[in-house]
C-alpha positions in Angstrom: -18.3 9.2 9.3 -16.1 8.6 12.4 -16.4 9.4 16.0 -14.2 9.1 19.1 -15.7 6.0 21.2 -15.1 5.2 24.9 -15.7 2.3 27.3 -15.6 1.6 30.9 -12.3 2.4 32.4 -10.2 1.0 35.3 -7.8 2.9 37.5 -4.1 1.9 38.9 -1.8 3.7 41.5 1.5 2.5 41.9 4.8 4.2 43.3 6.6 6.8 41.2 8.5 5.5 38.1 9.1 5.8 34.6 8.7 3.6 31.5 10.5 3.6 28.2 8.6 3.8 25.1 6.7 6.4 23.4 3.0 5.7 22.0 1.6 7.0 19.0 1.6 10.8 18.5 -2.0 12.4 18.3 -3.2 14.5 15.3 -1.1 17.7 14.7 -4.4 19.5 14.9 -4.9 18.6 18.3 -2.2 20.6 19.3 -3.6 23.4 17.5 -7.0 23.1 19.2 -5.1 23.0 22.5 -2.9 26.0 21.9 -6.5 27.8 21.3 -8.1 26.4 24.3 -5.0 27.6 26.4 -5.7 31.1 25.1 -9.2 30.9 25.9 -9.3 28.9 29.2 -5.8 28.8 30.4 -5.6 24.7 30.3 -5.7 22.3 27.6 -8.5 19.6 27.3 -6.9 17.9 24.4 -3.0 17.0 24.7 -0.7 15.5 22.0 2.2 13.3 22.4 5.7 15.1 21.7 8.5 13.5 19.7 11.2 14.0 22.4 9.4 12.4 25.3 10.9 11.9 28.7 11.0 7.9 29.7 7.4 7.4 31.7 5.4 9.7 29.7 3.9 6.6 28.0 3.1 4.8 31.0 2.2 7.2 33.7 3.5 6.6 37.3 5.0 3.2 37.4 7.9 1.3 39.3 11.6 1.3 38.0 12.9 -1.9 36.4 9.5 -3.2 35.3 9.2 -5.4 32.2 8.3 -3.7 29.1 6.9 -5.8 26.1 6.2 -4.3 22.4 4.9 -6.3 19.4 1.8 -5.5 17.3 0.7 -7.9 14.7 -0.7 -6.9 11.3 -2.8 -9.2 9.3 -1.1 -10.4 6.1 2.2 -9.0 7.1 5.5 -10.8 8.6 5.8 -11.9 11.9 7.0 -8.4 13.8 9.9 -7.7 15.9 9.2 -8.0 19.6 10.9 -5.9 22.0 11.7 -6.6 25.6 13.1 -4.1 27.8 12.9 -2.6 31.5 11.8 0.7 32.7 14.3 3.5 33.8 15.1 5.4 36.7 13.0 8.5 36.4 16.2 10.5 37.1 18.5 8.9 34.6 18.5 9.6 31.0 17.1 6.6 29.2 19.6 4.6 27.3 18.2 1.7 25.2 21.2 -0.5 25.0 21.2 -0.2 28.9 17.7 -1.3 29.5 17.2 -3.8 26.5 16.9 -7.3 27.9 19.2 -9.5 25.7 19.0 -12.8 27.6 15.0 -13.6 27.0 13.3 -16.5 25.9 10.8 -15.2 23.4 8.2 -17.3 22.2 5.4 -16.8 19.9 2.3 -19.6 19.7 -0.7 -19.9 17.3 -2.4 -23.0 17.5 -0.2 -26.0 17.3 2.8 -24.0 16.0 5.3 -22.2 18.0 7.9 -19.8 16.8 11.2 -19.1 18.9 12.6 -15.6 18.6 16.4 -14.7 18.7 18.0 -11.9 20.2 19.2 -9.0 17.7 22.7 -8.1 18.5 22.4 -5.0 16.3 19.5 -3.6 18.7 19.6 -4.6 22.6 16.1 -5.7 23.6 15.0 -6.4 19.9 14.0 -10.0 19.0 13.7 -11.4 15.3 11.2 -13.9 14.3 12.5 -16.9 12.4 13.4 -16.8 8.6 11.6 -17.3 6.5 9.1 -15.4 8.4 5.6 -16.5 8.7 2.9 -14.3 7.8 0.2 -13.0 10.4 -3.0 -14.9 9.8 -6.5 -13.2 10.2 -9.1 -14.0 12.9 -6.4 -16.2 14.8 -5.1 -16.2 18.3 -1.3 -15.6 19.1 0.1 -16.1 22.4 3.4 -14.3 23.4 5.6 -15.8 26.0 8.9 -14.2 27.5 11.0 -15.7 30.2 13.9 -14.0 32.0 15.5 -15.7 34.9 12.5 -17.3 36.4 10.1 -14.3 35.5 7.3 -15.1 33.1 5.4 -12.4 31.1 3.3 -12.3 28.1 -0.1 -11.8 26.6 -2.9 -12.9 24.0 -4.2 -11.2 21.1 -7.0 -12.4 18.5 -6.1 -10.9 15.0 -9.0 -9.1 13.3 -10.1 -10.3 9.7 -8.8 -9.1 6.6 -9.6 -5.5 5.9 -11.3 -4.9 2.5 -10.8 -1.1 1.7 -13.1 -0.6 -1.0 -11.6 2.6 -2.2 -10.1 6.2 -0.9 -11.9 9.1 -2.6 -11.9 12.8 -2.3 -15.6 14.3 -2.1 -16.6 17.6 -2.8 -17.0 19.6 0.5 -20.6 21.1 -0.2 -22.2 18.1 -2.3 -20.2 15.2 -0.8 -19.8 13.9 -4.4 -16.9 12.1 -5.5 -14.3 14.2 -7.3 -11.6 11.7 -7.6 -10.4 8.0 -6.5 -7.2 7.9 -5.2 -4.7 5.1 -6.3 -4.1 2.6 -3.1 -0.9 1.4 -1.9 -1.7 -1.8 -3.1 -1.1 -0.7 -6.7 2.7 0.0 -5.6 4.0 3.0 -3.7 5.3 4.9 -6.7 1.8 4.8 -8.6 0.3 5.8 -5.5 2.5 8.8 -5.0 2.6 9.7 -8.8 -1.2 9.6 -9.4 -2.2 13.3 -10.0 -5.5 12.2 -8.1 -3.4 11.7 -5.0 -2.0 15.2 -5.1 -4.4 17.0 -2.5 -4.5 20.6 -2.1 -4.3 21.6 1.6 -8.1 22.0 3.0 -9.6 21.4 -0.6 -12.3 18.7 -0.5 -13.0 15.9 2.0 -10.7 12.8 2.0 -12.7 9.6 2.9 -11.7 6.0 3.2 -14.5 3.3 2.4 -14.6 -0.1 3.6 -16.3 -2.5 1.7 -17.6 -4.3 4.8 -17.0 -4.0 8.6 -13.8 -6.0 9.5 -14.6 -8.9 11.6 -13.4 -9.2 15.0 -12.2 -5.6 15.2 -13.2 -3.7 18.4 -12.6 -0.2 16.8 -10.5 1.5 14.1 -7.5 4.0 14.1 -6.3 6.4 11.4 -2.7 7.5 11.3 -0.7 9.8 9.1 3.0 9.5 8.5 5.1 12.3 6.5 8.0 11.0 4.7 9.3 14.5 3.4 11.2 15.5 6.6 12.2 18.8 5.5 8.8 19.8 3.9 7.4 23.1 4.9 4.4 24.0 7.0 0.9 24.2 5.3 -1.0 24.9 8.6 -0.7 28.5 9.6 -2.8 29.9 12.4 -2.4 33.5 13.6 -2.7 32.3 17.3 0.3 30.1 17.3 3.5 31.2 18.1 6.9 30.5 16.6 7.8 28.1 19.4 4.3 26.3 18.9 5.4 25.0 15.5 8.2 23.2 17.0 5.9 20.9 18.7 4.4 19.8 15.7 5.2 16.1 14.6 5.5 14.6 11.2 3.4 11.3 12.1 0.3 11.1 14.2 -2.8 9.1 14.9 -6.4 9.5 16.1 -7.8 8.3 19.2 -9.7 5.1 18.6 -12.8 5.6 16.3 -16.4 4.1 15.4 -16.3 3.9 11.5 -20.0 4.5 10.7 -21.4 2.9 7.5 -17.6 1.8 6.7 -16.8 5.7 6.1 -13.6 6.9 7.6 -13.3 10.7 6.9 -9.6 12.0 7.5 -9.8 15.9 9.2 -7.6 18.3 7.7 -6.3 19.3 10.9 -4.7 15.9 11.1 -2.3 17.6 8.3 0.8 20.2 9.3 3.2 19.7 6.5 3.5 19.5 2.6 4.7 16.8 0.6 4.3 12.8 0.7 2.4 11.2 3.5 1.2 7.6 4.0 -2.5 7.6 5.4 -3.5 4.1 7.0 -6.6 2.9 8.5 -6.4 0.1 11.1 -9.0 -2.0 12.5 -7.6 -2.8 15.9 -8.2 -5.7 18.6 -9.2 -5.2 22.3 -5.6 -4.9 23.3 -4.6 -2.0 20.9 -8.0 -0.3 21.7 -7.8 -0.4 25.2 -3.9 0.9 25.1 -4.6 3.9 22.8 -7.8 4.9 24.5 -6.3 5.2 28.1 -2.9 6.4 26.8 -1.5 9.1 28.7 0.2 12.4 27.4 3.4 14.2 28.1 1.3 16.9 30.0 -0.5 16.3 33.4 -4.0 17.0 32.1 -6.2 14.2 30.9 -5.6 11.9 27.9 -7.1 12.1 24.6 -6.7 8.4 24.0 -10.4 8.0 25.4 -12.4 11.3 25.8 -11.9 14.3 28.1 -13.0 13.3 31.7 -11.9 9.7 31.5 -8.9 10.8 33.7 -6.7 7.5 33.3 -3.7 7.4 35.7 -2.4 5.1 33.6 -3.0 3.0 30.4 -4.6 -0.7 30.2 -1.8 -2.9 29.2 -3.6 -6.5 29.1 -0.3 -8.2 30.0 0.6 -10.7 32.6 3.9 -9.8 34.3 4.7 -6.7 32.2 3.6 -3.5 31.0 3.5 -2.5 27.4 1.6 -3.6 24.3 1.0 -6.8 22.6 -1.9 -6.2 20.2 -2.9 -6.8 16.7 -4.8 -4.9 13.6 -5.9 -5.2 10.0 -4.6 -2.1 8.0 -4.6 -0.9 4.4 -3.0 2.2 3.2 -2.8 5.2 0.4 -0.2 7.4 -0.3 -1.0 11.2 -0.8 1.1 14.3 -1.6 -0.3 17.3 0.3 0.2 20.7 -1.7 -0.1 24.0 -0.2 -3.0 26.1 -1.1 -2.4 28.5 -4.1 -3.7 31.8 -2.3 -1.5 30.8 0.7 -4.7 30.8 3.0 
């Protein structure tokens, strides 16, 4: 079982301004719940993150021309790109080419090893790791340092241990007995999507990811779902939703931070809005990632759903020196599923 978790909060007040990147969208069903709540109480408690966000929707009220760092390390994956940009004037349309920083010195250090990143001419503000690219190691501290004309910014993340996802299963919703065992992504993406056990009828059964053991050093967990078939139809149908409400649904989303009880993470069907192929991921996240998503604001002026209703964070917790953004890490595993509409269309 999983449940949202919370920790102590801190508040920040700064002058009005806008930032430049978007966090992870929340489950599509969060929007559905919000629409229903609007009908009932005329204000949404839970809110999501739209795909077409204005600059600054992610970071709340901040100053113009603030340095933004973005990099997430995934255990047993290659070192990632690091993004270095600046916040924009709230009255201007954000242009990545204009606000990407191209003259930074970007270095990543782990123990006695240091890697120098190079600016990517194909994408202003993006910095590439060296080649051959080293893999991210488990349970290790990584330090990011960015220098720009006398400015120094950066942060530290300690990666969680390796994730051992024992299996992903479909349970009978009444007896909770295992009906099917899904083929994981580790067996190959084609095998995962092609397996009959991975073809799931919408709202039929309970989808559960089972860990062999807790991930060492993980502060919390997060589930994400990414739809790959961009033209697939909706499987969700609610009579209280208007036509324009459907335009707000995203093909990728993620949960708030979760506490995985007894190593079992169940995926709610309200996370699914579309037919077709999806990648379901389970992340075991570090403290930086956890604080960022639990305090993340939405594109509405209500409370965020990164933590719990009532937390009322005015801006996320960044855990960076001299910049805002996210430098965090996680261990992860994934499975491919194909969502099929219900035969009765219900």
